[in-house]
C-alpha positions, -999 to +999 in steps of 0.1 A: -744+041+670-723+072+670-688+061+680-685+092+702-716+080+722-703+046+732-714+028+764-694+035+795-683-002+795-667+000+761-629+004+763-607+015+735-569+015+730-569+052+737-584+046+771-555+022+779-530+048+767-545+073+791-539+049+820-504+042+808-496+079+808-477+100+782-443+102+798-435+068+812-402+050+807-416+030+778-427+062+760-393+079+766-373+049+756-394+044+724-393+081+714-355+084+719-350+056+694-376+070+670-363+106+671-327+096+663-335+087+627-356+119+625-325+139+636-305+123+609-332+129+583-330+166+592-293+166+583-299+146+551-327+170+538-303+200+540-269+185+531-272+189+494-273+227+498-237+225+511-225+198+487-232+220+457-227+254+474-213+279+449-177+289+455-155+319+449-135+315+417-123+333+387-110+327+352-075+313+350-051+333+328-022+308+326+003+333+311-003+358+339-009+338+371+025+348+385+015+384+384-011+392+412-022+424+396-031+409+363-069+405+371-072+442+368-067+441+330-073+405+320-107+399+336-138+422+334-153+435+367-190+442+376-203+475+389-192+465+424-157+459+413-159+421+416-140+401+390-162+381+366-163+344+374-169+331+338-154+357+314-120+371+306-106+396+281-095+381+248-058+385+239-051+402+206-047+377+178-014+390+166+003+387+200+024+357+209+033+350+245+069+343+255+083+335+288+095+370+297+084+399+318+064+416+291+038+389+284+013+403+309+012+439+297-023+454+296-019+464+259-018+427+250-056+423+259-086+435+240-109+449+267-137+452+242-139+415+236-149+390+264-145+353+260-154+323+281-129+307+305-110+275+297-099+269+333-105+284+367-087+295+398-107+284+429-105+306+460-126+280+480-128+243+477-154+229+501-181+217+476-182+195+445-178+226+424-141+224+430-122+194+415-108+175+445-078+153+443-076+118+458-044+100+468-037+065+480-018+061+513-013+026+526-045+014+510-065+041+528-085+067+511-075+103+522-085+136+507-060+164+501-084+193+498-088+201+535-070+183+563-089+178+595-075+157+623-109+148+638-124+141+604-095+118+595-101+099+628-136+093+616-130+087+580-099+064+580-115+037+601-142+035+575-116+028+549-102+000+570-135-019+569-144-009+534-148-034+507-122-041+479-144-020+455-142+010+478-105+006+483-100+005+445-115+040+443-084+053+460-063+045+430-080+071+409-056+099+404-082+127+405-119+132+406-138+149+378-162+176+390-149+211+381-184+227+379-174+263+377-199+284+356-223+254+353-250+265+377-275+242+360-255+212+372-255+225+408-293+231+408-299+197+392-285+181+423-313+195+444-339+185+419-325+150+416-324+147+454-360+157+458-371+135+429-360+105+449-389+111+472-413+100+444-400+064+450-390+066+486-423+076+503-446+051+485-420+024+489-417+030+526-454+033+529-460-001+513-434-018+535-448-001+566-484-013+559-475-048+548-445-057+570-448-032+598-437+002+609-405-010+625-391-028+594-399+003+572-380+026+596-350+003+597-349-003+559-351+034+551-325+045+577-299+018+567-304+027+530-297+063+538-264+053+555-252+029+528-259+051+498-247+082+516-213+067+524-209+055+488-218+090+476-189+103+496-166+082+475-178+095+442-151+099+416-171+121+391-202+141+387-223+113+371-216+089+400-224+116+425-258+124+409-267+087+407-262+082+444-277+115+452-309+101+437-306+065+452-300+077+488-334+095+491-351+070+467-347+042+493-342+062+525-362+094+524-393+078+537-378+074+572-395+105+585-429+093+575-423+059+589-411+073+622-440+098+624-467+072+619-451+048+644-449+076+670-484+088+663-498+053+668-481+049+702-499+079+718-535+090+725-553+119+709-539+145+734-503+135+726-504+138+688-495+175+686-467+171+711-453+142+691-454+165+660-435+192+679-408+167+690-404+156+654-402+192+640-377+202+667-354+172+660-356+179+623-345+215+628-317+204+651-305+181+623-305+209+598-286+233+621-261+205+630-253+197+594-249+235+587-224+239+615-205+208+605-202+220+570-190+254+582-164+237+604-152+209+582-152+228+548-150+194+531-180+178+516-165+142+517-158+143+554-192+158+560-210+129+542-189+103+560-197+118+594-234+123+590-243+091+571-223+065+590-245+065+622-276+056+600-261+022+592-263+011+629-301+016+631-304-020+621-301-029+659-337-015+662-348-050+651-342-061+687-349-029+706-377-009+690-414-020+697-438-024+668-470-004+666-497-023+685-523-005+663-507-021+632-505-055+649-542-053+657-551-043+622-533-074+609-550-097+634-519-103+655-537-095+687-514-113+711-483-095+698-502-062+701-513-068+736-478-078+745-466-044+735-492-028+757-484-051+786-447-043+782-456-006+783-476-012+815-447-028+833-421-002+823-444+027+832-454+011+865-491+015+856-520-007+865-544-015+836-574-038+845-572-071+827-607-068+813-595-037+794-571-058+773-599-083+767-623-056+755-597-041+733-589-074+717-627-081+712-631-046+696-601-051+673-614-086+663-648-072+656-635-044+635-613-068+615-643-092+610-665-063+599-639-054+573-637-090+561-674-092+558-675-060+538-648-075+515-668-107+509-700-088+502-684-065+477-659-090+466-632-064+470-600-060+490-597-033+516-574-013+493-600-015+465-626-002+488-604+027+496-600+035+459-637+033+452-645+057+481-652+092+468-645+105+503-610+090+502-603+104+468-615+139+478-592+139+509-563+124+489-566+152+463-569+180+488-541+167+510-518+162+480-524+197+468-517+211+503-485+191+503-474+204+469-481+240+480-463+235+513-432+219+499-429+245+471-431+275+494-412+259+523-382+247+503-384+276+479-379+301+507-351+280+522-332+277+490-334+314+482-323+323+517-289+308+513-283+332+484-291+363+504-264+388+513-243+380+544-228+347+557-244+318+539-242+295+569-258+320+592-285+328+567-294+291+565-294+287+603-317+317+608-342+304+582-342+271+601-344+285+636-374+306+627-393+273+624-389+267+662-414+294+673-437+282+646-436+247+661-443+261+696-473+280+682-485+248+666-484+230+700-504+258+716-529+265+689-538+232+673-556+217+704-570+251+715-584+263+683-587+232+662-568+219+632-587+237+604-587+272+618-550+272+626-539+257+593-562+278+571-551+310+589-514+301+585-519+296+547-538+328+543-512+348+562-484+332+542-502+342+510-508+377+521-472+382+532-455+368+501-478+384+476-469+418+491-432+411+497-422+425+463-439+459+471-419+465+503-385+484+499-354+463+504-343+465+540-353+454+575-390+453+567-385+431+537-363+407+557-390+405+584-416+398+558-394+370+543-390+354+578-427+359+584-435+339+553-412+311+564-428+312+599-464+308+587-456+282+560-437+262+586-467+264+609-491+252+581-467+225+567-459+209+601-495+210+612-505+193+580-487+161+591-509+158+621-541+168+603-536+145+573-528+115+595-561+120+613-584+120+583-572+086+569-581+051+584-555+031+603-553+001+579-539+022+551-530+054+569-493+051+560-499+044+524-523+072+519-502+096+539-472+085+519-491+090+486-500+126+496-464+133+506-451+117+474-473+138+451-464+168+473-428+163+464-436+179+430-433+212+449-399+204+465-386+191+431-396+223+413-384+246+442-346+245+432-355+258+398-377+288+410-348+313+412-348+311+373-381+329+373-364+361+385-352+365+349-387+375+340-397+394+372-376+397+404-405+389+427-423+364+406-413+334+427-427+349+460-459+359+442-464+324+430-456+311+465-482+335+479-509+325+454-504+288+461-506+293+499-538+314+496-555+287+475-545+261+500-562+280+528-595+277+510-591+240+504-584+233+541-618+245+550-634+217+530-619+190+553-635+178+586-622+189+620-604+162+638-594+179+671-596+156+701-612+128+681-600+092+681-580+081+650-604+064+625-596+027+624-618+019+594-633+034+563-667+037+581-652+057+609-634+080+584-668+086+567-684+094+600-660+123+603-677+139+572-712+132+586-702+148+619-689+178+600-722+181+581-741+179+615-718+205+630-722+228+600-760+225+602-760+232+639-737+262+634-759+276+606-790+271+628-774+290+657-764+318+633-800+320+620-814+320+655-790+348+665-798+368+634-836+365+641-830+375+677-809+405+666-836+416+641-863+414+668-842+434+692-838+461+665-875+462+659 
């Protein structure tokens, strides 16, 4: 029997959710708790851009530092009159410097010979590029680079409760960073950060499917907080990079864990709105960390402030409800029904008791059917997934879509921070442009369907970015750049909804996490794409456009999922393809009928 043509007496979980309503107290309470880690995740995904932001500095000329005009004849300048960051003029070999007024004369330097710098004078000191000093004050760790009263009020209490190992870090006389003229080390931080997702997302997915959505969310969020705070205490570049990797490796899956839990708490009509809430909170997180970085101008204070709240998410063990869909899939029917009953009481709704009984019978039947299939084939559910060509096809397509989306999305963001003007404002603008894209997603996905909206967004992204290099620099080129970010945001964020709807419940998180993990190849490569400009200035945007256009074609091969119940089993997921084939056949038949009618009319 077609699941869409069920008897009127058959009741599903989605029917109960319709009765409970989308905006009851239970829903609001649950989503406030779920969205808080999402807000933090938005900050964590952007913070590395400000940790390693390039600074203003120049070569140090020790023998001339007491003479402010010396940079005019000791350091080469570019065509815009800006002193070189990494080069200085070589002194003549037959000149000895003495401590007198004549040691800085222009004729002592060979302006035809440029040499690398041995040390640097930093004009800014708010990222790890600058070597920051650490002092010990009454066994508390304080930082001398930039004093902020409010920041000290937040940081010093942490030192009071820190372990003996943390306190011992304060005895280090100075930290070793000093990354001037080592851009590869700065870009490596972004690559290392995004590489952590290769571990985080499958790890969180496995925890989520085996132990529950709630434990996965708590584990990932607390891991973010612990490793982030430790990273703030880094004493050298190597330690910093290690914890830059460990923090996302164990905690970056929090967004996926939160998204799946939220998606399983609502009915079909609420999925797009849930996605909009997530995207909005993620943007707010990015804007917040940008403003904090701009205000504090100290990367250590910044890390302490944004990572400390994540540690307290452990209280969700007692406050956040588990996904009833996951509980049903594991045979824990009583616990799942208790979640629904709790929702009924908090929302002041009235769900007939027989509805709960029918839902329990349906969940039991589905679970028994899966067990029977396993016995007949002598395979586990996961093995069945792996032997399904349909699952492999969807996994491949969704993974490629994720690679393309992350490459273009993060590539455009990373390059935006290097555009002319205020770097913080640039980054905020490139984040805020995502807001209207999310509103469009809310309006269009339910009205026009998932496939049409996502495919169109990819095609327009490709068209814009491929032609970006042929538009003169100016307002039009900026509008095209923002347009590319707008449409890739629309496609990328819609992909979360679409991909979650094509995989069955029992392994939805694992398969979604697998797609997202493979997709992180794009975000890992993105920090390196500016290097392509050495070959052709607009090569990165042309590659971005080509990937987006190809993704648009691949979306068309997936089934439409708009207003359909989430597939709870492999069979229901396969039915989506059968329905797609039927719909395509009907559509072609209608087209042939219309064509025949038109031909007869012409005759």
